[in-house]
C-alpha positions as CSV (number, residue, x, y, z in Angstrom):
1,E,3.2,-9.7,26.7
2,R,4.4,-13.3,27.5
3,A,1.8,-14.2,30.1
4,G,-0.6,-15.8,27.6
5,N,-3.1,-13.0,27.6
6,A,-5.6,-13.3,24.7
7,P,-5.8,-10.1,22.7
8,L,-9.0,-8.1,23.6
9,S,-9.7,-7.5,19.9
10,S,-10.0,-11.3,19.3
11,V,-11.9,-12.1,22.6
12,I,-14.5,-9.4,22.2
13,G,-16.3,-11.1,19.3
14,I,-16.5,-14.4,21.1
15,L,-17.8,-12.8,24.3
16,H,-20.5,-10.9,22.4
17,D,-21.5,-13.3,19.6
18,Q,-20.9,-16.8,21.0
19,L,-21.3,-16.4,24.7
20,K,-23.9,-13.6,24.4
21,A,-22.1,-11.9,27.3
22,E,-22.8,-8.3,28.2
23,T,-19.7,-6.2,28.6
24,G,-18.8,-2.5,28.9
25,I,-16.5,-2.8,25.9
26,N,-17.3,-0.4,23.0
27,E,-16.6,-2.5,19.9
28,F,-16.6,0.6,17.6
29,E,-13.5,2.1,19.4
30,I,-11.4,-1.1,19.5
31,T,-9.6,-0.4,16.2
32,K,-8.8,3.2,17.1
33,V,-7.5,2.3,20.6
34,S,-5.4,-0.5,19.0
35,K,-3.9,2.0,16.5
36,I,-3.0,4.3,19.4
37,V,-1.2,1.4,21.3
38,E,0.6,0.6,18.1
39,T,1.8,4.2,17.7
40,Y,3.1,4.5,21.3
41,S,4.6,0.9,21.5
42,G,6.3,1.0,18.1
43,I,5.0,-2.6,17.5
44,R,3.2,-2.9,14.2
45,I,-0.2,-4.7,14.1
46,P,0.1,-7.7,11.8
47,V,-2.0,-7.1,8.6
48,N,-3.9,-10.4,9.2
49,K,-4.6,-9.8,12.8
50,P,-8.3,-10.6,13.5
51,V,-10.6,-7.6,13.7
52,I,-7.9,-4.9,13.8
53,G,-5.5,-6.1,11.0
54,E,-5.3,-3.9,8.0
55,N,-6.2,-6.6,5.6
56,V,-8.8,-8.5,7.6
57,F,-11.8,-6.9,5.9
58,T,-10.4,-6.7,2.5
59,Q,-11.7,-8.9,-0.2
60,T,-9.3,-10.0,-2.8
61,S,-11.5,-12.1,-5.1
62,G,-14.1,-10.8,-7.5
63,V,-16.3,-13.7,-6.5
64,H,-16.6,-12.3,-2.9
65,A,-17.3,-8.8,-4.2
66,D,-20.0,-10.2,-6.4
67,G,-21.4,-12.1,-3.4
68,D,-21.6,-8.9,-1.4
69,S,-23.6,-7.3,-4.3
70,K,-26.0,-10.1,-4.3
71,D,-27.9,-9.4,-1.0
72,K,-24.7,-10.1,1.1
73,L,-24.3,-13.8,-0.1
74,Y,-21.3,-14.3,2.1
75,Y,-22.7,-12.5,5.2
76,N,-21.4,-13.0,8.7
77,N,-21.8,-11.3,12.0
78,L,-18.3,-9.8,12.1
79,L,-19.2,-6.8,10.0
80,P,-16.4,-4.3,9.7
81,E,-18.7,-1.5,10.7
82,R,-19.0,-2.9,14.2
83,F,-15.3,-2.1,14.7
84,G,-15.2,1.2,13.1
85,R,-13.9,-0.3,9.9
86,R,-15.1,-0.4,6.2
87,R,-14.9,-3.3,3.9
88,K,-12.4,-2.9,1.1
89,Y,-12.2,-4.7,-2.2
90,A,-8.5,-5.1,-3.3
91,L,-7.6,-4.4,-7.0
92,G,-5.3,-6.7,-8.8
93,K,-5.0,-9.8,-10.9
94,Q,-7.9,-11.5,-9.2
95,S,-10.2,-8.7,-9.6
96,G,-13.5,-9.2,-11.4
97,K,-16.1,-6.7,-12.6
98,A,-17.9,-6.7,-9.3
99,T,-14.7,-5.6,-7.6
100,I,-14.4,-2.6,-10.0
101,R,-18.1,-1.6,-9.4
102,K,-17.5,-1.6,-5.6
103,N,-14.5,0.6,-5.9
104,L,-16.2,2.9,-8.3
105,E,-18.9,3.3,-5.6
106,E,-16.3,5.0,-3.5
107,F,-16.0,7.7,-6.0
108,G,-19.6,7.9,-6.8
109,L,-19.1,6.8,-10.3
110,S,-21.2,4.5,-12.5
111,L,-19.9,3.4,-15.8
112,S,-21.2,1.3,-18.7
113,P,-20.6,-2.5,-18.9
114,D,-18.2,-2.0,-21.8
115,S,-16.2,0.5,-19.8
116,I,-16.1,-1.7,-16.8
117,D,-14.9,-4.6,-19.0
118,K,-12.0,-2.5,-20.2
119,I,-11.0,-1.3,-16.8
120,T,-11.2,-4.7,-15.3
121,Q,-8.8,-6.1,-18.0
122,R,-6.4,-3.1,-17.4
123,V,-6.4,-3.7,-13.6
124,I,-5.7,-7.4,-14.1
125,E,-2.9,-6.5,-16.5
126,L,-1.4,-4.0,-14.0
127,G,-1.9,-6.5,-11.1
128,D,0.5,-8.9,-12.9
129,K,3.2,-6.1,-12.8
130,K,2.9,-4.8,-9.3
131,E,2.0,-6.2,-5.9
132,N,-0.9,-3.9,-5.2
133,V,-3.2,-1.7,-7.3
134,T,-4.7,0.8,-4.9
135,T,-8.0,2.5,-4.8
136,E,-6.1,5.8,-5.3
137,D,-4.7,4.3,-8.6
138,L,-8.2,3.8,-10.0
139,P,-8.9,7.4,-11.2
140,F,-5.5,7.3,-13.2
141,I,-6.6,3.9,-14.7
142,I,-10.1,5.2,-15.7
143,A,-8.6,8.2,-17.4
144,D,-6.1,6.1,-19.2
145,V,-8.5,3.3,-20.4
146,L,-11.4,5.5,-21.5
147,G,-9.1,8.1,-23.2
148,N,-7.1,5.5,-25.1
149,D,-8.9,4.1,-28.1
150,T,-6.4,2.2,-30.1
151,S,-8.9,1.1,-32.8
152,D,-7.6,3.6,-35.3
153,Y,-3.9,3.2,-34.6
154,K,-1.6,2.8,-37.5
155,I,1.7,2.8,-35.6
156,F,2.5,0.3,-32.9
157,I,5.6,0.0,-30.7
158,K,6.0,-3.8,-31.0
159,N,9.3,-4.3,-29.0
160,Y,11.9,-2.4,-27.1
161,S,14.9,-3.3,-25.0
162,L,16.3,-0.7,-22.5
163,S,19.8,-1.1,-21.0
164,L,21.2,0.8,-18.0
165,S,24.7,-0.1,-16.7
166,Y,26.8,1.8,-14.1
167,G,29.5,3.8,-15.9
168,L,28.0,3.3,-19.3
169,K,25.5,5.3,-21.3
170,P,22.0,4.0,-21.4
171,S,20.9,2.4,-24.7
172,A,17.7,1.3,-26.4
173,S,16.7,-0.9,-29.2
174,V,13.3,-0.1,-30.7
175,Q,11.0,-1.9,-33.1
176,I,7.9,-0.2,-34.5
177,E,5.2,-1.2,-36.8
178,I,3.9,1.3,-39.4
179,D,1.1,0.2,-41.7
180,G,2.2,-3.5,-41.3
181,N,5.9,-2.8,-41.9
182,L,8.5,-3.4,-39.2
183,Y,11.4,-0.9,-38.6
184,Q,14.1,-1.3,-35.9
185,E,17.1,0.9,-34.7
186,T,19.3,1.1,-31.7
187,S,20.8,4.2,-30.1
188,S,22.3,5.5,-26.8
189,G,21.3,8.5,-24.8
190,D,21.5,10.5,-21.5
191,G,18.7,8.3,-20.1
192,Q,16.7,5.2,-21.0
193,Y,13.8,7.2,-22.4
194,D,16.3,9.7,-24.2
195,A,17.9,6.6,-25.8
196,F,14.5,5.3,-26.8
197,M,13.6,8.6,-28.4
198,K,16.8,8.8,-30.3
199,A,16.4,5.4,-31.8
200,L,12.8,6.3,-32.7
201,R,14.0,9.5,-34.3
202,I,16.5,7.6,-36.5
203,I,13.7,5.4,-37.8
204,Y,11.5,8.5,-38.6
205,E,14.5,10.2,-40.3
206,N,15.1,7.2,-42.5
207,L,11.4,7.3,-43.5
208,N,11.5,11.1,-44.1
209,K,8.8,11.4,-41.4
210,E,8.7,14.3,-38.9
211,L,8.6,13.9,-35.1
212,P,7.4,16.5,-32.7
213,N,9.8,18.0,-30.2
214,L,9.3,17.1,-26.5
215,I,9.0,20.3,-24.5
216,D,7.6,19.2,-21.2
217,Y,7.6,15.9,-19.2
218,Q,5.4,15.6,-16.2
219,V,5.3,12.6,-13.9
220,S,2.8,12.1,-11.0
221,I,1.7,9.2,-8.8
222,P,-1.5,8.9,-6.7
223,P,-1.5,10.6,-3.2
224,G,0.2,8.4,-0.7
225,G,1.8,6.3,-3.4
226,K,4.8,4.2,-2.6
227,T,7.8,2.9,-4.7
228,D,5.4,0.4,-6.5
229,A,2.7,3.1,-7.2
230,L,1.3,3.5,-10.7
231,V,3.0,6.3,-12.7
232,E,1.1,8.8,-14.9
233,T,3.3,10.6,-17.4
234,I,2.0,13.7,-19.4
235,I,4.2,14.8,-22.2
236,T,3.8,18.1,-24.1
237,W,4.9,18.0,-27.7
238,N,5.5,20.7,-30.2
239,L,4.9,20.2,-33.9
240,N,5.6,23.2,-36.2
241,G,5.0,25.6,-33.4
242,K,1.8,23.9,-32.2
243,E,1.5,22.2,-28.9
244,F,-0.4,19.1,-27.7
245,K,-0.2,16.6,-24.9
246,T,-0.4,12.8,-24.5
247,K,-0.7,10.7,-21.4
248,G,0.6,7.3,-20.4
249,L,0.1,5.1,-17.3
250,D,2.0,2.1,-16.1
251,A,3.7,0.7,-13.1
252,D,7.1,1.6,-14.6
253,Q,7.9,5.3,-15.3
254,T,9.8,4.6,-18.6
255,E,7.0,2.4,-20.0
256,S,4.4,5.0,-19.0
257,A,6.4,7.6,-21.1
258,I,6.6,5.1,-24.0
259,K,2.8,4.6,-23.9
260,A,2.4,8.4,-24.1
261,T,4.8,8.4,-27.0
262,E,2.9,5.7,-28.9
263,K,-0.2,7.9,-28.6
264,M,1.7,10.9,-29.9
265,L,2.9,9.0,-33.0
266,N,-0.6,8.0,-33.9
267,I,-2.0,11.5,-33.3
268,V,0.6,12.9,-35.8
269,E,0.0,10.0,-38.2
270,N,-3.8,10.3,-38.2
271,S,-4.5,13.9,-37.5
272,E,-4.0,17.4,-38.5
273,L,-2.9,19.7,-35.6
274,K,-3.9,23.4,-35.4
275,I,-4.4,26.1,-32.8
276,G,-8.0,26.6,-31.9
277,T,-9.8,29.9,-31.6
278,N,-9.6,29.7,-27.8
279,G,-5.7,29.5,-28.0
280,K,-5.7,25.9,-27.1
281,S,-4.3,23.0,-29.3
282,E,-6.8,21.1,-31.2
283,I,-6.6,17.8,-33.1
284,I,-8.6,17.8,-36.3
285,I,-9.8,14.3,-37.1
286,D,-12.3,13.9,-40.0
287,N,-12.9,17.8,-39.8
288,Q,-13.9,17.6,-36.1
289,A,-11.9,19.2,-33.4
290,S,-11.1,17.5,-30.1
291,H,-8.8,18.6,-27.3
292,I,-6.1,16.2,-26.5
293,L,-4.6,15.5,-23.1
């Protein structure tokens, strides 16, 4: 309206907290009512709107999450629960370990300090690539970080350049490191990842090394994900008639697939693949079997 009416959602806190006035207003329902008005009017509520805005009760800094864990160090009377809301802790480049712990509580999870350190670093890394890392992304990140030990890697994808131009075939230049030696090739393909794999295959053929065949390529994003959502890629490989899977996670679909491919290269390099007694693929490492996904 243009009559200068102050929004009820902003006035209600002043009436109850500052003026100690008694009203018949139910604070708990104010957000729900505001959302109904938003739906019928078609006018979006600004994300920073006091009390009812989407981001008003979202902490972006790890310092604030840590303060909430320490007997509500940054306590104030405008608690989100008063207005039918919950406090959220944004994931991104400003996240700290306390932020990760708060989000893990949403899933009822408790992880070791070392695991939390690794997940925090991964969240910060992803936060530099995309605007928002959502709570829905977190299970993907946990699975990727805790299932990705690179300490025994012998092969590293050091650099790659992917090119996509209208009317031209995609191309890729790839540089990998194997036991400290660098190898580089360029190829074109039907897509960026296809070009990447063809360049990689040239390197392996020159080294008389065998690469598995890709037999399935599955992409998924968290429920409700948007165009900037994290992408999880699960690739099924076949080596000499035996199948196994690797997983990659990134904000970019092609990079996610490349990470899954790097895992595959090291599995093949470090391990002996065979079919277990239960019919599932097993990776034999130091004479111990472990299922790979």
